[in-house]
C-alpha positions in Angstrom: 10.7 129.4 37.8 9.0 128.9 41.0 6.6 125.9 41.6 3.4 126.7 42.8 2.2 124.9 46.3 -1.1 123.9 47.8 -0.1 122.5 51.1 -2.9 119.6 52.7 -2.8 119.7 56.6 -1.8 123.1 58.5 -0.8 122.0 61.7 2.1 120.0 63.2 5.1 119.8 61.4 3.6 121.8 58.4 3.4 125.3 60.3 6.6 124.2 63.0 9.2 123.8 60.2 8.2 122.7 56.2 6.4 126.3 55.7 8.7 128.2 57.4 11.2 126.5 55.3 8.9 127.1 52.0 9.4 130.6 52.7 13.0 130.6 52.4 13.2 128.4 49.2 14.5 130.2 45.7 12.0 128.1 43.9 8.5 127.7 45.7 5.6 129.9 45.9 2.7 129.1 48.4 -0.7 129.2 46.6 -3.5 127.7 49.0 -3.3 126.0 52.1 -6.2 123.4 53.3 -7.1 121.9 56.8 -10.3 120.4 57.9 -10.3 122.9 60.4 -11.0 126.1 58.6 -9.9 128.4 61.0 -6.4 126.7 61.3 -6.4 127.4 57.5 -7.4 130.6 57.6 -4.1 131.1 60.6 -2.1 129.7 58.1 -3.1 131.6 55.0 -2.3 134.8 57.0 0.7 133.9 58.7 2.4 132.7 55.3 0.4 134.9 53.0 -1.0 132.3 50.8 -3.7 133.2 48.7 -6.6 130.7 49.6 -7.5 128.9 52.4 -9.7 125.7 52.0 -11.7 123.4 54.3 -12.0 120.8 51.2 -9.2 119.2 49.6 -11.3 119.3 46.2 -11.3 123.2 46.1 -7.3 123.4 46.7 -7.0 120.6 43.9 -9.2 122.4 41.5 -6.8 125.4 41.4 -5.3 125.1 38.0 -2.1 127.1 39.1 -1.0 124.8 41.7 1.6 122.3 40.3 2.7 120.3 43.7 1.0 119.8 47.0 2.6 118.8 50.0 0.8 116.6 52.4 1.5 116.7 56.0 -1.9 115.3 57.3 -2.2 112.5 59.6 -1.1 109.3 58.3 -4.3 107.9 58.0 -5.7 110.6 56.0 -2.6 109.8 53.5 -4.1 107.6 51.0 -7.7 109.2 50.5 -5.8 112.8 50.1 -3.0 111.0 47.9 -5.2 109.4 45.5 -7.0 112.7 45.0 -4.3 114.7 44.5 -2.5 112.2 41.7 -6.0 112.1 39.9 -5.6 116.2 39.9 -2.1 115.6 38.1 -0.3 117.3 41.1 3.0 116.2 42.1 3.0 115.2 45.7 5.5 115.4 48.6 4.2 113.7 51.4 5.4 113.1 55.1 6.3 109.7 56.3 5.1 107.2 56.7 3.8 107.2 53.4 0.9 105.2 54.5 -0.3 103.3 57.3 1.2 100.5 56.4 3.7 99.4 53.9 1.6 97.7 51.6 -0.9 100.9 52.1 2.2 102.8 50.9 2.9 100.9 47.8 -0.7 101.4 46.8 0.0 105.0 46.7 3.2 104.9 45.0 1.6 102.7 42.4 -1.3 105.0 41.9 1.1 107.9 41.6 3.2 106.1 39.1 0.1 104.9 37.1 -1.1 108.7 36.8 2.5 110.1 36.0 2.5 112.2 39.0 5.8 112.5 41.0 6.2 111.5 44.7 8.6 112.5 46.9 8.8 111.9 50.6 9.8 113.8 53.4 12.5 112.6 55.1 14.2 115.9 55.7 17.0 114.6 57.7 18.8 113.5 54.9 19.5 117.2 53.8 21.4 118.1 57.3 24.6 119.0 56.4 26.3 117.3 58.8 24.6 114.1 57.7 25.3 115.0 53.8 29.2 115.1 55.0 29.0 111.9 56.8 27.6 110.2 54.2 30.5 111.0 51.8 33.1 110.2 54.6 31.7 106.8 54.4 31.1 106.4 50.9 34.8 107.3 50.2 36.4 104.8 52.7 37.4 107.0 55.2 36.5 104.8 58.1 37.3 101.6 55.7 34.1 99.2 55.5 31.6 99.8 58.0 31.3 96.7 60.6 28.5 98.6 63.1 26.3 101.6 63.4 24.3 102.8 66.1 21.4 105.8 66.5 19.4 106.9 69.1 16.2 109.4 68.5 13.9 110.2 71.2 11.6 112.3 72.8 9.0 113.2 75.8 5.4 112.3 74.3 3.3 111.8 77.6 -0.8 110.4 77.0 -2.3 113.2 75.2 -6.0 113.0 74.6 -7.2 112.7 71.0 -3.5 112.5 69.7 -3.8 110.3 66.5 0.0 109.6 66.7 -0.9 107.5 70.0 -3.5 105.6 68.2 -2.1 102.7 65.9 -5.0 102.7 63.6 -4.3 106.4 63.1 -0.8 106.3 62.9 0.6 102.9 61.6 2.9 102.8 64.9 4.4 104.6 67.6 8.1 105.4 68.7 9.8 103.1 65.9 7.5 104.3 62.9 7.6 108.0 64.0 11.1 108.1 65.4 13.2 105.2 64.9 12.2 105.3 60.9 14.6 108.7 60.7 17.4 106.4 61.9 17.1 103.6 59.8 16.8 105.9 56.7 19.5 107.7 57.7 21.7 104.2 58.3 20.7 102.9 55.0 21.3 106.5 53.1 24.8 107.3 54.8 26.2 103.5 54.3 24.6 102.9 50.9 23.5 99.3 52.2 20.4 97.4 52.6 18.8 95.8 55.7 18.4 92.0 55.3 17.7 90.7 58.5 16.3 92.5 62.0 15.4 91.5 65.5 13.0 93.7 67.1 11.7 94.6 70.6 9.2 97.1 71.4 6.3 97.5 73.9 5.0 100.0 76.6 7.2 101.2 79.7 5.5 104.1 80.6 2.6 105.2 78.7 -0.5 103.6 78.2 -1.7 104.5 74.6 -2.0 101.8 71.8 1.3 102.5 70.0 4.8 101.5 71.5 6.4 104.1 73.8 9.9 102.4 73.2 11.1 100.3 70.7 14.6 98.9 69.3 15.9 96.9 66.5 19.0 95.4 65.7 19.7 95.4 61.8 21.8 93.1 59.6 23.3 94.9 56.6 24.1 93.3 53.2 27.4 93.6 53.9 27.1 91.7 57.3 27.5 94.9 59.3 25.2 95.3 62.6 23.1 98.0 63.4 21.3 99.0 66.0 18.2 102.0 66.2 16.5 102.8 69.5 13.6 105.0 69.7 11.6 105.8 72.9 8.1 108.3 73.5 9.6 108.3 77.4 13.0 110.1 77.9 13.3 114.2 78.4 14.0 115.9 75.6 16.6 117.9 77.7 18.0 114.6 79.2 18.5 112.7 75.4 21.5 113.2 73.3 20.1 111.7 70.3 23.0 109.9 68.8 24.3 108.7 65.4 27.5 106.2 65.1 29.2 104.5 62.5 32.5 101.9 63.2 34.6 100.8 60.2 37.8 98.9 60.0 39.6 102.4 59.6 38.0 104.8 61.9 34.5 106.1 63.3 32.0 108.7 63.2 30.1 110.1 66.3 27.4 112.3 65.6 25.4 114.4 68.5 22.4 116.4 68.3 22.2 116.1 64.5 18.9 113.8 64.9 16.6 117.2 65.3 14.1 119.5 63.5 16.9 121.8 63.0 20.4 121.9 61.8 23.2 121.5 65.0 24.9 119.2 66.7 28.1 117.9 66.5 30.5 115.3 64.6 33.6 113.8 65.7 35.6 111.7 63.1 38.7 109.4 64.1 40.7 107.8 61.7 43.2 105.1 62.7 46.2 103.3 61.1 44.7 99.9 60.2 48.0 98.2 59.1 49.1 97.7 62.6 49.4 94.3 64.1 47.4 92.9 66.9 48.2 94.5 70.3 47.5 92.3 73.5 47.6 95.0 75.5 45.0 97.0 73.8 46.8 100.0 74.4 44.5 103.1 72.8 46.3 106.1 71.6 44.5 109.6 71.3 43.8 110.0 67.9 43.3 113.8 66.9 39.9 114.3 65.4 39.2 115.2 61.7 38.3 119.2 61.3 34.6 119.0 59.9 33.7 122.0 58.5 30.0 122.5 56.9 27.7 125.3 56.8 24.0 125.0 58.2 21.3 125.7 56.6 17.5 124.9 56.9 16.8 121.1 56.1 13.2 121.8 54.9 14.0 124.6 52.3 16.7 122.0 50.9 13.6 119.5 50.6 11.6 122.0 49.1 13.9 123.3 46.8 15.4 119.8 46.2 11.9 117.9 44.8 10.7 121.0 43.1 13.8 121.0 40.6 12.7 117.4 40.4 9.0 118.8 39.8 10.7 120.9 37.0 12.5 117.9 35.6 16.0 119.2 36.4 17.1 116.5 38.5 15.5 112.9 40.2 13.1 112.7 42.8 15.6 113.4 45.8 14.0 110.7 48.1 11.3 108.3 46.3 8.6 106.3 47.9 10.6 103.2 47.0 13.2 104.2 49.2 10.8 105.3 52.3 8.7 102.3 52.1 12.0 100.1 52.4 12.6 101.8 55.9 9.2 101.4 56.8 9.4 97.8 56.2 12.1 97.3 59.0 10.3 99.0 61.4 7.2 96.6 60.7 9.8 93.8 60.8 10.7 94.8 64.2 7.2 94.7 65.0 6.4 91.1 63.5 9.6 89.9 65.2 8.5 91.5 68.6 5.2 89.6 68.3 7.1 86.1 66.9 9.9 86.6 69.3 11.7 85.5 65.8 14.4 86.9 63.5 12.9 88.4 60.3 14.6 88.1 56.9 13.6 90.9 54.8 
């Protein structure tokens, strides 16, 4: 059975990634697209062979055949559009962050629950084949107890006229909220550990807009491990490796190039003998990395298919609003810590 979809917001990530991914999904059928710019909606309709194109959300939601909507509009539109979709009894897949603030996101989640509709969130990087494999390795104890994790996700994002992502009142935050939150989510997802304390620093180093162009957060996980996330809007794309690393009492995992909008990159897993004694000379032997084999696919296709299965009642929602909000709260705690120059307890 195919879920019949409506898409709200035809630009950006929807046109670039999610709609092409939806076209490959076995259980999805695109029925209608909507954008405040009618020309953009019409272009999207033709490009992806949808039945309808609208510039009004009310017209899209009035279609009885639509079962689920994908909200890919700017963040400042999320609350109004999610409320409208929930009232229309459409299940919702919404892009991150769910709301301008974690408090607003909780309002959206509570309203959807009250209306009896499913609400999933688009943290597509969880579906990367390597990230799935890394999670299995960590959860199985392959690298022992996690003691540290690091991630960096960056892009080059110079000042652009009328860019909503560069306006805090429209986006909720900058590099940390847009990119760092993916790293925070992956660290939580892969380790299965929640963040209990943070220290954050962020600001504008290069570009003058109202959101930060660089930010870092240090996180204490519930088992005592320390994790670090860096995110920047001021590093050229070709100069960034976007690394994801996990260290444990039995080994380490180094991923490079996996933090991206398409599956790829490399992963190196090193496992050591944790039974050896202390070596005062700190001699380090060459370790043969484990052979990690995965089959790459399309993260957005997997996202659409798995949420579709949840709509059909065949599985749980893959990424819930509760889970997404937990990562958003970490970003907000980093902002608060930067302002107050203090540690933040979650």
